[in-house]
Backbone as CSV, one residue per row, in Angstrom:
resi,resn,N_x,N_y,N_z,CA_x,CA_y,CA_z,C_x,C_y,C_z
1,MET,-13.877,-10.568,-13.577,-14.744,-11.218,-12.621,-14.420,-10.708,-11.220
2,ILE,-15.432,-10.393,-10.456,-15.257,-9.978,-9.065,-15.548,-11.187,-8.197
3,TYR,-14.678,-11.427,-7.237,-14.747,-12.645,-6.442,-15.047,-12.306,-4.994
4,ASN,-16.062,-12.885,-4.458,-16.357,-12.811,-3.030,-16.445,-14.228,-2.491
5,THR,-16.112,-14.399,-1.246,-16.305,-15.690,-0.616,-17.355,-15.530,0.467
6,THR,-17.638,-16.578,1.152,-18.553,-16.508,2.291,-17.769,-16.383,3.580
7,GLY,-16.544,-15.880,3.472,-15.713,-15.723,4.649,-14.951,-16.982,5.003
8,ASP,-15.015,-17.999,4.152,-14.270,-19.231,4.394,-12.837,-19.069,3.908
9,ARG,-11.984,-19.923,4.424,-10.604,-19.921,3.949,-10.533,-20.618,2.605
10,MET,-9.703,-20.065,1.744,-9.467,-20.635,0.421,-8.202,-21.492,0.506
11,PRO,-7.795,-22.087,-0.621,-6.538,-22.849,-0.619,-5.373,-21.986,-0.134
12,ASN,-4.370,-22.612,0.442,-3.176,-21.943,0.982,-3.474,-21.046,2.177
13,GLY,-4.629,-21.220,2.808,-4.948,-20.448,4.001,-5.337,-19.010,3.732
14,VAL,-5.647,-18.641,2.489,-6.084,-17.280,2.161,-7.490,-17.076,2.710
15,PHE,-7.725,-15.900,3.280,-9.049,-15.555,3.794,-9.499,-14.273,3.122
16,ILE,-10.695,-14.284,2.534,-11.299,-13.080,1.957,-12.657,-12.901,2.613
17,HIS,-12.835,-11.793,3.304,-14.108,-11.510,3.962,-15.205,-11.436,2.904
18,ASP,-16.404,-11.853,3.261,-17.478,-11.892,2.272,-17.918,-10.506,1.803
19,GLN,-17.503,-9.444,2.475,-17.836,-8.096,2.023,-16.638,-7.370,1.399
20,ALA,-15.610,-8.099,1.063,-14.474,-7.540,0.324,-14.666,-7.841,-1.151
21,ILE,-14.038,-7.046,-1.990,-14.038,-7.313,-3.427,-12.603,-7.526,-3.861
22,VAL,-12.353,-8.709,-4.413,-11.028,-9.067,-4.908,-11.212,-9.497,-6.357
23,VAL,-10.640,-8.733,-7.287,-10.838,-9.014,-8.706,-10.100,-10.277,-9.128
24,TYR,-8.910,-10.491,-8.597,-8.109,-11.649,-9.007,-7.539,-12.344,-7.771
25,PRO,-8.319,-13.214,-7.140,-7.862,-13.827,-5.882,-6.662,-14.747,-6.044
26,ASP,-6.402,-15.251,-7.247,-5.255,-16.133,-7.435,-3.933,-15.412,-7.214
27,GLY,-3.942,-14.086,-7.221,-2.726,-13.313,-6.987,-2.368,-13.164,-5.515
28,LEU,-3.247,-13.642,-4.615,-3.002,-13.505,-3.181,-2.094,-14.628,-2.693
29,GLY,-1.041,-14.253,-1.961,-0.096,-15.230,-1.439,-0.666,-16.019,-0.275
30,PRO,0.021,-17.110,0.105,-0.447,-17.975,1.188,-0.679,-17.205,2.486
31,GLN,-1.745,-17.557,3.165,-2.112,-17.027,4.477,-2.369,-15.523,4.466
32,THR,-2.704,-14.972,3.310,-3.076,-13.558,3.217,-4.519,-13.394,3.653
33,ARG,-4.798,-12.279,4.337,-6.146,-11.989,4.816,-6.627,-10.668,4.235
34,VAL,-7.852,-10.669,3.728,-8.479,-9.469,3.172,-9.766,-9.233,3.947
35,TRP,-9.871,-8.071,4.577,-10.988,-7.796,5.472,-12.115,-7.040,4.775
36,ALA,-13.211,-6.835,5.492,-14.442,-6.266,4.942,-14.195,-4.939,4.224
37,PHE,-14.899,-4.770,3.125,-14.939,-3.538,2.334,-13.614,-3.187,1.667
38,ALA,-12.625,-4.067,1.757,-11.381,-3.852,1.018,-11.677,-4.031,-0.460
39,ARG,-10.938,-3.306,-1.307,-11.058,-3.405,-2.763,-9.679,-3.713,-3.319
40,ILE,-9.535,-4.895,-3.881,-8.252,-5.348,-4.413,-8.451,-5.549,-5.913
41,PHE,-7.781,-4.746,-6.725,-8.064,-4.706,-8.155,-7.218,-5.679,-8.960
42,GLY,-7.488,-5.765,-10.259,-6.859,-6.721,-11.155,-5.342,-6.587,-11.201
43,GLY,-4.691,-7.728,-11.352,-3.245,-7.751,-11.483,-2.494,-7.540,-10.188
44,VAL,-3.190,-7.476,-9.061,-2.513,-7.331,-7.760,-1.941,-8.682,-7.353
45,SER,-0.706,-8.660,-6.873,-0.106,-9.873,-6.321,0.434,-9.552,-4.934
46,THR,0.283,-10.507,-4.043,0.825,-10.334,-2.697,1.749,-11.496,-2.383
47,GLY,2.665,-11.238,-1.494,3.481,-12.314,-0.959,2.698,-13.060,0.105
48,ALA,3.404,-13.813,0.916,2.782,-14.598,1.979,2.454,-13.717,3.190
49,ARG,1.401,-14.096,3.894,1.038,-13.532,5.192,0.762,-12.028,5.170
50,CYS,0.193,-11.521,4.097,-0.184,-10.109,4.049,-1.542,-9.922,4.726
51,ASN,-1.786,-8.724,5.221,-3.045,-8.401,5.870,-3.539,-7.083,5.282
52,LEU,-4.707,-7.115,4.639,-5.272,-5.942,3.976,-6.504,-5.532,4.761
53,GLY,-6.422,-4.398,5.439,-7.424,-3.986,6.408,-8.761,-3.572,5.834
54,THR,-9.702,-3.369,6.729,-11.056,-2.956,6.374,-11.006,-1.675,5.550
55,GLY,-11.652,-1.701,4.400,-11.734,-0.514,3.552,-10.450,-0.161,2.823
56,ALA,-9.443,-1.014,2.878,-8.198,-0.731,2.155,-8.438,-0.818,0.656
57,TYR,-7.671,-0.047,-0.099,-7.740,-0.044,-1.550,-6.347,-0.384,-2.064
58,VAL,-6.255,-1.403,-2.905,-4.978,-1.744,-3.540,-5.222,-1.710,-5.040
59,GLY,-4.563,-0.763,-5.708,-4.813,-0.486,-7.113,-4.235,-1.511,-8.065
60,GLU,-4.723,-1.459,-9.267,-4.385,-2.372,-10.354,-2.875,-2.526,-10.536
61,GLY,-2.445,-3.776,-10.709,-1.057,-4.060,-11.045,-0.055,-3.856,-9.928
62,THR,-0.505,-3.707,-8.708,0.402,-3.492,-7.576,0.954,-4.821,-7.079
63,ALA,2.214,-4.819,-6.663,2.859,-6.025,-6.129,3.311,-5.754,-4.696
64,LEU,2.873,-6.622,-3.778,3.248,-6.532,-2.370,4.164,-7.697,-2.036
65,GLY,5.197,-7.445,-1.231,6.077,-8.515,-0.777,5.438,-9.320,0.341
66,ASP,6.244,-10.117,1.029,5.767,-10.924,2.158,5.547,-10.051,3.389
67,ASP,4.591,-10.466,4.224,4.372,-9.863,5.547,4.076,-8.366,5.485
68,VAL,3.314,-7.931,4.492,2.901,-6.530,4.379,1.581,-6.360,5.116
69,ARG,1.498,-5.319,5.910,0.252,-5.013,6.626,-0.229,-3.650,6.155
70,ILE,-1.432,-3.637,5.596,-2.044,-2.392,5.131,-3.219,-2.091,6.038
71,GLY,-3.193,-0.942,6.693,-4.210,-0.576,7.667,-5.538,-0.194,7.046
72,ASP,-6.525,-0.092,7.904,-7.878,0.258,7.496,-7.889,1.575,6.729
73,GLY,-8.590,1.594,5.604,-8.796,2.822,4.847,-7.590,3.342,4.093
74,ALA,-6.506,2.580,4.043,-5.322,3.039,3.303,-5.563,2.921,1.806
75,HIS,-4.901,3.792,1.037,-5.028,3.799,-0.419,-3.652,3.559,-1.031
76,VAL,-3.467,2.357,-1.563,-2.227,1.995,-2.253,-2.544,2.087,-3.734
77,THR,-1.949,3.049,-4.416,-2.344,3.373,-5.783,-1.890,2.323,-6.793
78,ASP,-2.286,2.485,-8.025,-1.996,1.543,-9.100,-0.497,1.390,-9.360
79,HIS,-0.117,0.172,-9.744,1.226,-0.156,-10.247,2.352,0.183,-9.272
80,MET,2.095,0.032,-7.996,3.142,0.246,-6.993,3.926,-1.033,-6.769
81,ARG,5.114,-0.885,-6.237,5.941,-1.996,-5.771,6.196,-1.735,-4.292
82,VAL,5.737,-2.670,-3.458,5.897,-2.570,-2.007,6.714,-3.771,-1.567
83,GLY,7.818,-3.520,-0.857,8.704,-4.588,-0.418,8.095,-5.461,0.665
84,SER,8.918,-6.255,1.290,8.488,-7.168,2.357,8.612,-6.504,3.721
85,ARG,7.805,-6.990,4.666,7.818,-6.528,6.051,7.548,-5.028,6.150
86,VAL,6.591,-4.563,5.367,6.218,-3.148,5.335,4.936,-2.961,6.132
87,PHE,4.923,-1.924,6.973,3.727,-1.557,7.723,3.196,-0.247,7.161
88,ILE,1.963,-0.279,6.688,1.266,0.902,6.181,0.077,1.116,7.106
89,ALA,0.141,2.159,7.934,-0.875,2.409,8.952,-2.207,2.808,8.312
90,PRO,-3.276,2.859,9.124,-4.574,3.282,8.604,-4.513,4.668,7.951
91,HIS,-5.266,4.801,6.883,-5.503,6.063,6.177,-4.256,6.676,5.543
92,VAL,-3.251,5.874,5.272,-2.105,6.332,4.488,-2.555,6.430,3.035
93,ILE,-2.091,7.465,2.347,-2.461,7.689,0.952,-1.206,7.769,0.096
94,PHE,-1.172,6.961,-0.964,-0.108,7.032,-1.974,-0.716,7.658,-3.226
95,CYS,-0.010,8.601,-3.835,-0.491,9.286,-5.036,0.414,8.950,-6.216
96,ASN,-0.150,8.939,-7.439,0.669,8.643,-8.611,0.497,9.639,-9.751
97,ASP,-0.121,10.774,-9.483,-0.382,11.775,-10.518,0.030,13.153,-10.001
98,ARG,1.082,13.731,-10.588,1.569,15.054,-10.148,0.612,16.193,-10.478
99,HIS,-0.205,16.004,-11.500,-1.123,17.061,-11.936,-2.525,16.474,-12.074
100,PRO,-3.204,16.241,-10.939,-4.503,15.559,-10.981,-5.620,16.464,-11.493
101,VAL,-5.783,16.453,-12.800,-6.825,17.222,-13.463,-7.664,16.245,-14.279
102,VAL,-8.970,16.387,-14.221,-9.834,15.485,-14.966,-9.517,15.563,-16.469
103,ASN,-9.507,14.389,-17.104,-9.226,14.271,-18.539,-7.887,14.887,-18.931
104,ASN,-6.893,14.747,-18.076,-5.558,15.274,-18.353,-4.878,14.402,-19.412
105,HIS,-4.740,14.917,-20.601,-4.145,14.157,-21.696,-2.631,14.006,-21.538
106,ASP,-2.033,14.774,-20.645,-0.593,14.693,-20.407,-0.257,13.842,-19.184
107,TYR,-1.259,13.099,-18.678,-1.071,12.274,-17.481,0.106,11.317,-17.647
108,GLN,0.973,11.296,-16.632,2.083,10.349,-16.593,2.043,9.630,-15.250
109,LEU,1.979,8.308,-15.307,1.961,7.483,-14.110,3.307,7.577,-13.397
110,GLU,3.297,7.961,-12.123,4.512,8.037,-11.308,4.224,7.430,-9.939
111,SER,4.079,6.116,-9.908,3.751,5.447,-8.651,4.934,5.456,-7.697
112,PRO,4.682,5.678,-6.405,5.754,5.570,-5.415,6.277,4.143,-5.325
113,VAL,7.468,3.993,-4.749,8.079,2.677,-4.510,8.409,2.596,-3.030
114,VAL,8.077,1.473,-2.411,8.364,1.254,-0.993,9.283,0.043,-0.884
115,GLU,10.485,0.253,-0.365,11.436,-0.842,-0.214,11.128,-1.647,1.047
116,ASP,11.908,-2.679,1.329,11.697,-3.568,2.473,11.808,-2.831,3.816
117,ASP,11.086,-3.366,4.813,11.220,-2.975,6.222,10.851,-1.521,6.503
118,VAL,9.958,-0.948,5.724,9.513,0.435,5.905,8.295,0.461,6.818
119,SER,8.191,1.512,7.628,7.035,1.708,8.494,6.478,3.108,8.238
120,ILE,5.173,3.181,7.949,4.535,4.449,7.596,3.401,4.713,8.579
121,GLY,3.445,5.868,9.256,2.471,6.222,10.275,1.129,6.654,9.717
122,VAL,0.133,6.646,10.585,-1.251,6.951,10.236,-1.361,8.317,9.552
123,ASN,-2.225,8.380,8.530,-2.557,9.605,7.801,-1.402,10.225,7.035
124,ALA,-0.329,9.500,6.805,0.768,10.036,5.986,0.326,10.054,4.528
125,THR,0.889,10.996,3.773,0.635,11.106,2.340,1.968,11.012,1.620
126,ILE,2.039,10.119,0.638,3.264,9.912,-0.129,2.973,10.376,-1.552
127,LEU,3.708,11.389,-2.013,3.435,11.973,-3.319,4.038,11.150,-4.459
128,PRO,3.644,11.440,-5.695,4.064,10.648,-6.848,5.578,10.557,-7.009
129,GLY,6.029,9.379,-7.425,7.425,9.167,-7.764,8.378,9.043,-6.603
130,VAL,7.895,9.137,-5.374,8.755,9.080,-4.189,9.196,7.638,-3.941
131,ARG,10.448,7.471,-3.544,10.981,6.162,-3.148,11.258,6.214,-1.651
132,LEU,10.673,5.249,-0.927,10.930,5.114,0.506,11.981,4.030,0.670
133,GLY,13.181,4.423,1.117,14.313,3.512,1.215,14.165,2.475,2.311
134,LYS,14.903,1.405,2.166,14.871,0.260,3.088,14.999,0.716,4.538
135,GLY,14.056,0.270,5.361,14.109,0.518,6.793,13.789,1.935,7.227
136,CYS,13.294,2.783,6.339,12.963,4.147,6.758,11.640,4.148,7.527
137,ILE,11.404,5.247,8.235,10.172,5.435,8.996,9.571,6.772,8.590
138,VAL,8.271,6.763,8.302,7.530,7.978,7.980,6.569,8.228,9.128
139,GLY,6.703,9.387,9.779,5.877,9.705,10.929,4.424,9.969,10.568
140,ALA,3.568,9.857,11.575,2.138,10.090,11.393,1.891,11.478,10.821
141,GLY,1.025,11.556,9.819,0.629,12.827,9.238,1.650,13.470,8.318
142,ALA,2.780,12.833,8.100,3.817,13.419,7.246,3.339,13.489,5.801
143,VAL,3.819,14.506,5.091,3.579,14.621,3.655,4.946,14.494,2.992
144,VAL,5.170,13.346,2.357,6.492,13.032,1.806,6.531,13.493,0.357
145,VAL,7.393,14.482,0.080,7.458,15.101,-1.238,8.715,14.716,-2.011
146,ARG,9.678,14.065,-1.329,10.907,13.624,-2.000,11.355,12.297,-1.425
147,ASP,12.281,11.631,-2.106,12.774,10.328,-1.675,13.278,10.370,-0.236
148,VAL,13.076,9.257,0.473,13.578,9.107,1.840,14.680,8.053,1.796
149,PRO,15.909,8.434,2.213,17.019,7.475,2.175,16.795,6.305,3.138
150,PRO,17.475,5.182,2.904,17.361,4.030,3.797,17.687,4.390,5.251
151,GLY,16.891,3.859,6.175,17.164,4.004,7.596,16.852,5.357,8.202
152,VAL,16.314,6.268,7.445,16.042,7.633,7.918,14.604,7.727,8.423
153,THR,14.371,8.583,9.432,13.025,8.880,9.908,12.654,10.285,9.473
154,VAL,11.460,10.432,8.870,10.977,11.750,8.446,9.645,12.044,9.113
155,VAL,9.408,13.339,9.385,8.168,13.805,10.001,7.801,15.155,9.416
156,GLY,6.531,15.528,9.542,6.093,16.877,9.210,5.591,17.065,7.798
157,ASN,5.259,18.348,7.509,4.732,18.734,6.208,5.408,20.031,5.764
158,PRO,6.287,19.938,4.758,6.736,18.743,4.074,7.632,17.912,5.000
159,ALA,7.710,16.619,4.735,8.469,15.722,5.599,9.948,16.106,5.572
160,ARG,10.544,16.109,6.758,11.968,16.417,6.893,12.594,15.391,7.820
161,GLU,13.886,15.155,7.645,14.601,14.154,8.417,14.748,14.582,9.875
162,LEU,14.517,13.627,10.769,14.799,13.877,12.180,16.300,13.758,12.398
163,PRO,16.865,14.604,13.247,18.303,14.473,13.528,18.603,13.131,14.183
164,LYS,19.748,12.579,13.868,20.173,11.311,14.481,20.648,11.578,15.899
165,ARG,20.384,10.614,16.780,20.818,10.777,18.184,22.153,10.125,18.389
């Protein structure tokens, strides 16, 4: 079932814009907001106070922690785990298929993992199987091809660690 509201608040202060599509609204945590044209698929669960921007896509079976902000047009792929207090800027893309070929019979799901307190800049791309460690920062436009350790800042294509000051 696809659920739309008339833009009214639901129980627990949840808000779903009337032009958003949320397949399973019961999975949304208290005070979560879903804006116009967002697509939130089945089995998605969010913590409290999440904000899912205009045109955001959150794939099937994904779990978001508390206080997650997903920017306009971001693509959070299927079966991801996103920690709490995570900022995902507009147009960030997460990928879960290393060999994206139509009708690939050898397809293996490799969703990225985002730990707590991560910040990801606009237009960054996170490739399959990558783990973003607690408190790391991904710069705008970065293409992250390998795990990012906790507390590290990465930039560029391919993403590389900035020297510590």
